Structures are given as structure tokens and as C-alpha cells.
KOLVEXKOL-546326 format. One record per atom (N, C-alpha, C): x, y, z. Coordinates in steps of 0.05 Angstrom, whole numbers, padded with zeros to 5 digits, always signed. Layout:
XYZ ...
***
This chain:
+00241+00228-00095 +00211+00213-00108 +00185+00216-00083 +00165+00235-00101 +00142+00238-00082 +00127+00210-00084 +00111+00202-00056 +00104+00182-00056 +00067+00194-00052 +00052+00188-00071 +00022+00187-00057 +00006+00169-00048 +00001+00169-00030 -00012+00155-00010 -00042+00154-00007 -00062+00145-00013 -00096+00143-00017 -00100+00134+00019 -00110+00151+00020 -00119+00164+00047 -00148+00155+00063 -00164+00155+00038 -00192+00163+00052 -00212+00134+00046 -00203+00114+00049 -00223+00086+00046 -00239+00092+00079 -00264+00076+00070 -00283+00081+00098 -00274+00051+00117 -00266+00033+00100 -00254+00011+00111 -00282-00003+00123 -00293-00015+00112 -00321-00027+00123 -00328-00056+00127 -00301-00069+00116 -00302-00092+00121 -00284-00092+00141 -00273-00075+00157 -00259-00078+00180 -00271-00070+00198 -00295-00054+00198 -00302-00042+00224 -00316-00052+00236 -00310-00043+00264 -00336-00058+00289 -00339-00038+00312 -00369-00037+00323 -00380-00022+00332 -00382+00009+00318 -00366+00028+00341 -00372+00052+00329 -00354+00069+00319 -00327+00049+00312 -00298+00058+00302 -00312+00073+00271 -00295+00096+00272 -00300+00107+00247 -00266+00115+00237 -00250+00105+00243 -00225+00115+00229 -00230+00102+00203 -00209+00113+00188 -00206+00111+00161 -00183+00089+00160 -00191+00069+00147 -00185+00042+00140 -00141+00052+00136 -00131+00063+00125 -00102+00069+00130 -00097+00078+00159 -00116+00078+00179 -00102+00080+00208 -00108+00068+00223 -00122+00041+00211 -00129+00018+00235 -00094+00008+00243 -00090+00002+00263 -00065-00006+00272 -00053-00029+00271 -00031-00035+00269 -00011-00056+00271 +00007-00055+00293 -00005-00063+00315 +00016-00066+00341 +00001-00027+00349 +00026-00013+00357 +00025+00016+00367 +00023+00030+00340 +00029+00026+00316 +00030+00044+00297 +00002+00035+00273 -00003+00057+00262 -00022+00053+00234 -00016+00034+00217 -00032+00021+00200 -00016+00011+00177 -00004+00034+00155 -00016+00052+00161 -00007+00073+00139 +00021+00085+00144 +00030+00083+00170 +00055+00086+00182 +00078+00064+00177 +00064+00040+00173 +00086+00022+00164 +00095+00020+00138 +00073+00033+00122 +00078+00037+00089 +00100+00062+00088 +00088+00087+00104 +00105+00109+00097 +00138+00093+00107 +00145+00075+00128 +00172+00073+00144 +00186+00057+00120 +00168+00035+00105 +00172+00019+00080 +00189+00040+00059 +00173+00058+00049 +00184+00081+00034 +00204+00098+00035 +00211+00105+00071 +00230+00115+00069 +00257+00099+00072 +00252+00076+00080 +00278+00058+00077 +00288+00057+00053 +00276+00061+00031 +00287+00066+00004 +00296+00094+00000 +00292+00107+00021 +00302+00137+00017 +00279+00163+00003 +00254+00150+00004 +00229+00166-00014 +00214+00176+00008 +00223+00207+00024 +00209+00210+00048 +00194+00237+00045 +00187+00243+00021 +00160+00267+00008 +00132+00248+00009 +00121+00259+00024 +00095+00242+00026 +00067+00266+00012 +00049+00251+00000 +00027+00273-00007 +00003+00247+00007 -00014+00263+00019 -00035+00240+00027 -00062+00249+00019 -00076+00229+00008 -00098+00241-00006 -00120+00230+00010 -00129+00251+00031 -00146+00245+00053 -00175+00244+00042 -00199+00236+00055 -00218+00236+00054 -00234+00223+00079 -00250+00202+00082 -00267+00198+00101 -00242+00196+00123 -00244+00207+00152 -00233+00207+00171 -00209+00229+00169 -00211+00245+00151 -00183+00260+00139 -00166+00279+00171 -00187+00289+00187 -00178+00294+00212 -00164+00274+00230 -00170+00253+00232 -00158+00227+00241 -00122+00221+00240 -00124+00230+00210 -00099+00226+00200 -00088+00249+00206 -00095+00276+00205 -00081+00299+00212 -00071+00300+00237 -00091+00294+00259 -00085+00298+00282 -00066+00280+00293 -00065+00254+00282 -00040+00231+00289 -00015+00245+00281 -00007+00253+00258 +00013+00272+00249 +00020+00293+00268 -00007+00303+00275 +00005+00333+00288 +00011+00326+00318 +00001+00307+00330 +00008+00303+00352 +00027+00267+00356 +00040+00270+00339 +00058+00249+00331 +00079+00250+00355 +00080+00222+00374 +00102+00218+00395 +00121+00196+00385 +00152+00208+00379 +00167+00193+00369 +00173+00172+00393 +00167+00174+00420 +00175+00154+00436 +00165+00129+00437 +00144+00125+00422 +00123+00099+00417 +00142+00095+00399 +00158+00088+00389 +00172+00072+00370 +00201+00076+00367 +00211+00090+00382 +00241+00101+00391 +00250+00097+00411 +00273+00088+00418 +00282+00084+00448 +00298+00116+00457 +00295+00116+00481 +00303+00144+00489 +00311+00151+00516 +00320+00168+00512 +00338+00174+00546 +00316+00197+00564 +00310+00189+00592 +00298+00212+00602 +00313+00221+00622 +00311+00245+00621 +00330+00260+00649 +00308+00285+00661 +00319+00294+00686 +00307+00317+00695 +00278+00310+00701 +00271+00284+00702 +00241+00280+00712 +00229+00284+00699 +00240+00276+00670 +00214+00275+00649 +00214+00304+00630 +00229+00316+00637 +00236+00349+00628 +00252+00344+00602 +00269+00331+00601 +00286+00327+00577 +00289+00301+00564 +00280+00298+00542 +00282+00274+00535 +00300+00273+00504 +00311+00253+00501 +00337+00247+00488 +00324+00224+00472 +00324+00228+00444 +00315+00211+00424 +00339+00188+00415 +00345+00167+00418 +00359+00149+00411 +00357+00143+00379 +00332+00150+00365 +00330+00146+00342 +00306+00157+00334 +00297+00161+00303 +00273+00181+00295 +00259+00164+00270 +00237+00169+00279 +00214+00162+00255 +00217+00176+00231 +00204+00201+00235 +00189+00213+00213 +00202+00249+00215 +00229+00255+00230 +00240+00272+00232 +00247+00290+00200 +00258+00265+00183 +00264+00275+00149 +00245+00273+00133 +00221+00268+00147 +00194+00264+00128 +00184+00284+00124 +00170+00293+00099 +00157+00321+00090 +00133+00310+00078 +00101+00314+00099 +00080+00308+00095 +00062+00326+00084 +00052+00325+00058 +00029+00343+00050 +00005+00330+00054 -00020+00346+00056 -00037+00334+00068 -00057+00343+00052 -00079+00337+00047 -00094+00351+00015 -00117+00325+00025 -00149+00351+00027 -00170+00338+00028 -00179+00334-00006 -00186+00308-00015 -00188+00300-00040 -00221+00293-00045 -00242+00294-00019 -00264+00293-00016 -00275+00257-00004 -00292+00257-00004 -00309+00238+00009 -00310+00213-00007 -00329+00217-00031 -00334+00200-00050 -00316+00201-00081 -00291+00208-00073 -00279+00211-00097 -00257+00183-00102 -00268+00176-00126 -00255+00152-00142 -00223+00163-00135 -00201+00137-00134 -00180+00140-00137 -00164+00160-00158 -00176+00155-00180 -00160+00162-00203 -00165+00201-00205 -00186+00199-00193 -00194+00234-00189 -00178+00247-00158 -00175+00226-00145 -00159+00242-00122 -00135+00247-00128 -00115+00226-00144 -00096+00231-00160 -00090+00257-00174 -00110+00261-00186 -00115+00282-00207 -00113+00311-00186 -00126+00310-00163 -00132+00327-00137 -00105+00335-00129 -00080+00317-00134 -00060+00323-00117 -00039+00327-00141 -00040+00333-00167 -00025+00330-00184 -00004+00350-00186 -00015+00375-00176 -00002+00403-00169 +00031+00401-00150 +00016+00386-00134 +00040+00378-00105 +00064+00359-00122 +00062+00350-00146 +00086+00330-00149 +00100+00352-00171 +00102+00367-00169 +00120+00395-00177 +00131+00382-00207 +00156+00372-00205 +00166+00374-00232 +00180+00343-00239 +00166+00332-00213 +00175+00302-00217 +00160+00284-00240 +00181+00275-00255 +00167+00259-00275 +00159+00235-00264 +00165+00225-00256 +00172+00196-00248 +00155+00198-00211 +00133+00187-00201 +00128+00189-00178 +00117+00160-00171 +00108+00156-00142 +00093+00132-00129 +00075+00132-00115 +00060+00111-00120 +00032+00110-00111 +00023+00088-00097 +00004+00087-00073 +00004+00067-00053 -00027+00064-00043 -00044+00042-00048 -00065+00042-00034 -00073+00049-00008 -00052+00049+00010 -00051+00057+00034 -00060+00032+00056 -00067+00008+00051 -00072-00009+00062 -00058-00042+00051 -00032-00035+00044 -00024-00071+00035 +00011-00061+00038 +00016-00084+00053 +00045-00091+00058 +00068-00106+00044 +00085-00105+00035 +00102-00123+00028 +00127-00114+00026 +00150-00135+00022 +00175-00130+00020 +00184-00125-00001 +00180-00116-00025 +00186-00123-00044 +00207-00092-00052 +00231-00103-00073 +00252-00082-00064 +00239-00062-00088 +00233-00037-00073 +00219-00021-00093 +00241+00000-00109 +00266+00008-00100 +00283+00022-00120 +00291-00005-00140 +00291-00024-00141 +00301-00044-00169 +00275-00046-00180 +00251-00034-00168 +00226-00037-00190 +00228-00002-00204 +00235+00011-00190 +00236+00040-00204 +00257+00033-00218 +00287+00029-00220 +00301+00028-00238 +00299+00008-00261 +00284-00013-00260 +00275-00024-00276 +00256-00007-00294 +00239+00004-00282 +00215+00019-00296 +00222+00043-00314 +00242+00054-00299 +00258+00089-00314 +00268+00082-00348 +00277+00051-00350 +00296+00047-00368 +00271+00044-00400 +00247+00048-00386 +00222+00038-00410 +00212+00065-00412 +00188+00062-00433 +00176+00087-00442 +00145+00087-00428 +00141+00068-00410 +00121+00064-00397 +00108+00082-00375 +00080+00083-00385 +00073+00113-00356 +00069+00102-00332 +00073+00069-00324 +00076+00061-00301 +00068+00030-00303 +00071+00022-00275 +00081-00007-00279 +00065-00012-00248 +00057-00036-00235 +00043-00045-00218 +00058-00068-00206 +00053-00069-00177 +00061-00096-00171 +00035-00124-00171 +00052-00141-00186 +00028-00164-00186 +00043-00180-00170 +00021-00190-00151 +00029-00214-00127 +00005-00235-00133 +00009-00259-00125 -00013-00278-00112 -00035-00273-00101 -00049-00280-00107 -00073-00277-00082 -00079-00287-00062 -00085-00279-00039 -00082-00286-00017 -00114-00294-00001 -00133-00292-00018 -00151-00302-00010 -00153-00334+00000 -00170-00342+00023 -00172-00369+00028 -00197-00384+00011 -00206-00366-00009 -00229-00385-00017 -00219-00409-00040 -00238-00428-00044 -00230-00445-00063 -00247-00442-00096 -00238-00449-00114 -00247-00455-00140 -00265-00470-00148 -00292-00472-00153 -00299-00504-00155 -00298-00501-00187 -00295-00528-00199 -00297-00533-00223 -00307-00559-00224 -00329-00552-00248 -00358-00583-00251 -00367-00571-00274 -00374-00595-00285 -00386-00600-00313 -00411-00596-00320 -00428-00596-00339 -00456-00584-00347 -00475-00597-00334 -00469-00618-00323 -00487-00637-00305 -00491-00630-00282 -00469-00617-00273 -00468-00609-00238 -00449-00627-00224 -00435-00635-00242 -00415-00656-00222 -00389-00643-00220 -00382-00645-00191 -00354-00630-00189 -00326-00641-00198 -00320-00631-00207 -00290-00644-00218 -00261-00635-00202 -00258-00612-00190 -00242-00604-00182 -00249-00584-00158 -00233-00579-00135 -00234-00557-00116 -00205-00544-00113 -00203-00525-00127 -00179-00512-00125 -00173-00483-00109 -00155-00484-00093 -00152-00458-00075 -00142-00438-00092 -00150-00415-00085 -00146-00389-00111 -00124-00383-00105 -00105-00382-00081 -00072-00381-00082 -00055-00397-00095 -00070-00419-00102 -00054-00433-00116 -00057-00433-00149 -00073-00424-00157 -00079-00418-00188 -00056-00398-00201 -00061-00396-00222 -00043-00389-00240 -00048-00363-00249 -00053-00342-00226 -00062-00316-00231 -00047-00295-00219 -00046-00271-00217 -00035-00243-00199 -00062-00230-00201 -00057-00213-00172 -00073-00199-00170 -00050-00165-00175 -00072-00147-00168 -00066-00121-00171 -00053-00115-00139 -00023-00113-00143 -00017-00112-00113 -00021-00081-00094 -00025-00063-00113 -00028-00034-00098 +00001-00021-00096 +00023-00026-00101 +00041-00009-00103 +00042-00008-00129 +00050+00020-00141 +00050+00036-00167 +00076+00051-00167 +00086+00045-00189 +00108+00071-00202 +00098+00080-00228 +00091+00107-00226 +00081+00123-00243 +00096+00151-00260 +00086+00150-00282 +00099+00182-00293 +00077+00201-00298 +00085+00218-00295 +00063+00242-00308 +00043+00238-00324 +00056+00222-00347 +00043+00215-00373 +00017+00197-00366 +00018+00179-00343 -00007+00175-00335 -00025+00191-00341 -00029+00218-00331 -00052+00238-00332 -00068+00240-00361 -00051+00218-00380 -00056+00233-00406 -00081+00202-00419 -00081+00182-00397 -00102+00162-00404 -00121+00173-00374 -00123+00197-00359 -00142+00191-00335 -00158+00220-00339 -00185+00213-00349 -00200+00231-00344 -00217+00240-00309 -00227+00257-00315 -00242+00277-00291 -00263+00252-00270 -00258+00251-00250 -00274+00224-00236 -00275+00198-00240 -00249+00192-00259 -00247+00167-00266 -00223+00151-00235 -00227+00124-00248 -00209+00106-00229 -00184+00098-00241 -00158+00099-00226 -00130+00100-00235 -00130+00074-00250 -00138+00051-00238 -00133+00022-00250 -00149+00017-00266 -00177+00015-00264 -00192+00005-00283 -00201+00024-00308 -00198+00047-00309 -00197+00060-00329 -00164+00074-00338 -00149+00088-00328 -00125+00101-00332 -00110+00071-00342 -00104+00066-00319 -00082+00033-00325 -00091+00014-00344 -00117+00019-00356 -00130-00006-00372 -00127+00010-00399 -00129+00032-00401 -00127+00049-00422 -00100+00045-00433 -00074+00053-00414 -00050+00055-00421 -00046+00025-00422 -00054+00002-00418 -00044-00020-00424 -00051-00022-00450 -00070-00024-00461 -00083-00031-00488 -00064-00012-00512 -00047+00015-00500 -00035+00034-00517 -00008+00019-00506 +00000-00003-00501 +00027-00017-00499 +00043+00001-00478 +00032+00022-00455 +00040+00040-00441 +00045+00029-00413 +00032+00008-00405 +00036+00002-00378 +00052-00023-00369 +00070-00032-00353 +00078-00050-00340 +00065-00065-00320 +00076-00090-00318 +00077-00109-00291 +00102-00116-00275 +00101-00110-00253 +00125-00125-00241 +00118-00144-00221 +00120-00171-00229 +00120-00199-00217 +00130-00190-00190 +00123-00205-00170 +00134-00207-00138 +00123-00230-00127 +00149-00252-00122 +00144-00273-00110 +00144-00274-00079 +00152-00249-00066 +00153-00253-00041 +00133-00245-00023 +00132-00229+00000 +00117-00226+00014 +00095-00205+00011 +00073-00207+00011 +00059-00190+00002 +00029-00195+00016 +00017-00174+00036 -00004-00175+00052 -00028-00154+00046 -00049-00156+00047 -00071-00134+00049 -00078-00132+00076 -00095-00110+00084 -00106-00103+00109 -00133-00096+00102 -00148-00114+00089 -00184-00110+00081 -00200-00108+00099 -00198-00136+00115 -00214-00153+00130 -00207-00152+00163 -00220-00154+00184 -00211-00162+00212 -00196-00189+00207 -00199-00205+00197 -00183-00229+00200 -00152-00221+00184 -00148-00204+00169 -00130-00194+00158 -00108-00177+00175 -00129-00168+00176 -00116-00146+00201 -00102-00161+00226 -00120-00182+00238 -00113-00196+00260 -00085-00213+00258 -00083-00229+00229 -00062-00248+00217 -00037-00218+00221 -00038-00197+00206 -00011-00184+00213 -00006-00163+00239 -00029-00164+00259 -00020-00160+00291 -00010-00185+00297 -00007-00211+00297 +00003-00237+00304 +00028-00232+00299 +00031-00233+00271 +00055-00235+00257 +00078-00212+00280 +00066-00181+00278 +00082-00159+00290 +00084-00167+00315 +00062-00176+00325 +00071-00191+00359 +00095-00207+00359 +00104-00223+00336 +00123-00247+00349 +00145-00236+00337 +00150-00215+00317 +00165-00210+00312 +00177-00217+00280 +00149-00231+00267 +00158-00243+00243 +00142-00221+00227 +00151-00199+00215 +00142-00176+00201 +00161-00168+00175 +00152-00186+00151 +00172-00187+00134 +00166-00160+00123 +00147-00147+00121 +00153-00119+00107 +00168-00102+00121 +00173-00107+00151 +00190-00076+00162 +00217-00085+00154 +00219-00069+00134 +00251-00079+00113 +00267-00064+00128 +00258-00039+00140 +00275-00020+00160 +00283-00030+00182 +00281-00054+00191 +00294-00068+00213 +00300-00089+00205 +00325-00103+00213 +00335-00121+00195 +00334-00149+00222 +00322-00138+00244 +00315-00160+00258 +00295-00172+00255 +00272-00159+00229 +00251-00174+00225 +00249-00193+00201 +00269-00193+00197 +00280-00207+00181 +00295-00236+00190 +00287-00248+00211 +00301-00266+00216 +00299-00295+00208 +00275-00306+00189 +00274-00317+00183 +00262-00324+00151 +00268-00338+00135 +00249-00326+00101 +00227-00344+00107 +00219-00329+00083 +00192-00330+00081 +00188-00344+00051 +00181-00371+00048 +00173-00376+00021 +00145-00371+00012 +00146-00356-00010 +00115-00338-00029 +00108-00359-00045 +00086-00359-00053 +00076-00382-00077 +00084-00367-00105 +00098-00389-00117 +00109-00387-00145 +00091-00365-00156 +00105-00341-00176 +00085-00324-00190 +00093-00335-00219 +00070-00344-00232 +00071-00354-00259 +00063-00334-00277 +00073-00333-00304 +00059-00328-00325 +00028-00316-00321 +00032-00293-00312 +00001-00287-00296 -00017-00266-00312 -00042-00270-00308 -00074-00252-00313 -00073-00233-00289 -00065-00204-00294 -00072-00186-00266 -00093-00185-00264 -00105-00191-00241 -00136-00190-00232 -00140-00164-00209 -00157-00141-00211 -00152-00127-00195 -00171-00131-00169 -00167-00123-00153 -00172-00123-00122 -00196-00088-00128 -00230-00088-00122 -00238-00067-00117 -00230-00053-00082 -00225-00029-00095 -00219-00014-00065 -00228+00008-00071 -00232+00023-00052 -00240+00051-00036 -00225+00067-00019 -00208+00071-00035 -00180+00093-00013 -00191+00115-00027 
***
């Protein structure tokens, strides 16, 4: 099953100095967040990737054209370095299609521009390229294909640290509630889609706020609530938190690495939610 990854985001809220890397190429440890997402999908057997490139397209291309398996795999070196025997491999089974979909292109239009590379696959996967999870992807797919929906998205509890202020008309504060504790979910950026989604998507439009909303109003779009781990990498603070988790080995998103599951993580309860979108430019 093909996986469409939106890789053209500027990552302005994560930018420091003259850093011009696209957001999905920002590293966690020795590998970019895009690699972590691709490893997640590959763990479930989905190794055909379509990269929707935009800002920093050459950085993405060069990374994979000059990919070094030794950075994340054990190996045996002999003959003074002339011969290297990998003990495991990351991407040898991956098939990656690189498509320049424009600099300022909406996500929905990026998807339209790679439709031809989906071939005859009626069902395909899509991802924002900057969010991590431990969600059971194949179980989500199995649930989805039993329906006539044109799409489903992962609904997760918000991770934002801000609080919602409740006050009356006279200005007296009545409550201060962490947004993460509220009975709502946000769009987690993991999608399972049918090609029927293109019936709801016009030229130049957004995938979520245009196509998904239209499909939902027509009774053709679903949500999969996920109470487990989910984390975005929109800001330097979020990236730093993920870097620290990666450094300590507590990385629940690394479902391919059983050692990363050394202790369970308790996530906020996902109640009957209203799905609230995050604004993105991927």
C-alpha cells in the first residue's frame, strides 16, 4: 500500500539562524523525522513511498541519494574499510518516488499532483511528515476497508501546554483548564484514504478543510480515536522533547524497535470528541 508523505513545509516555528531544511528533514537523533515516519510505516509492511516535495526539495533528494546505512545499523568492517557487511538494513526494500509539487502548494493540491503515482491502488496512506505515533496502523486500515468511507484520520488528544480561561460577562475568572484535559481531539495527521477522496477535492484546495470536510458532510469520512502516544514536531520545544526521548531510549513511536517499548506510556483518555484541525503548511 502506497504512502504519500507531504514534505514541503517551511517549518518556520522551528527555524533558527539560516537553517533552510524543510520541516520533515529536521533531525531526531541521527535521522530526520521523515525517516522515523517512514520506518514506522515500513514496520507495518508499507514500503512504497511518494514524497510530495516543495521547500528544500534538494535536501530531501540528496539525503536519500547519499544515504548511509551504517549510521543506524550495526556492521562488520574488514580489509581496512574496503569491505562493509551490514548486519541489518533500513531502506533496501523501500521504493521512493520523489515528486516536486511546488513551493506554496496546498496539501490537497500536492495530493492531486501525485495521483498518477498511486497507480491502481484504491486505498492509500498519507501523512503530514512531521508527526509521530505508536498507533496500530494495519488495524486502522482493516477497520477502514470494511466501510464505504473515502477516508479516515487519526484523532488524538491535544498536546499543547496552554490553558483555556473560562470567565463570566463581568470579567470574573471561573476556571482555568489545561487544553490537554478538555474533551476534544485534534487531527493527528495520519490518514487512510480511498481514491474517492478526489471526488471531494478541487484544484488548489486543502485536503482537510476542503476535501475531508465535504466528505464528512456527505457521510463518507471517518475518525479513528487513538489514546496512545502521539507527538508533533512543529516547534523547537517539541523537537527538543523528542530529542530527549530519543536520547534516553524512551521512544514509543519506534514500533520497529522492541527495546523502545521498555515501559508503557499512559496517554490522556480520548472521549467522544470534536475533531479540531491543526493549521499546517506541508
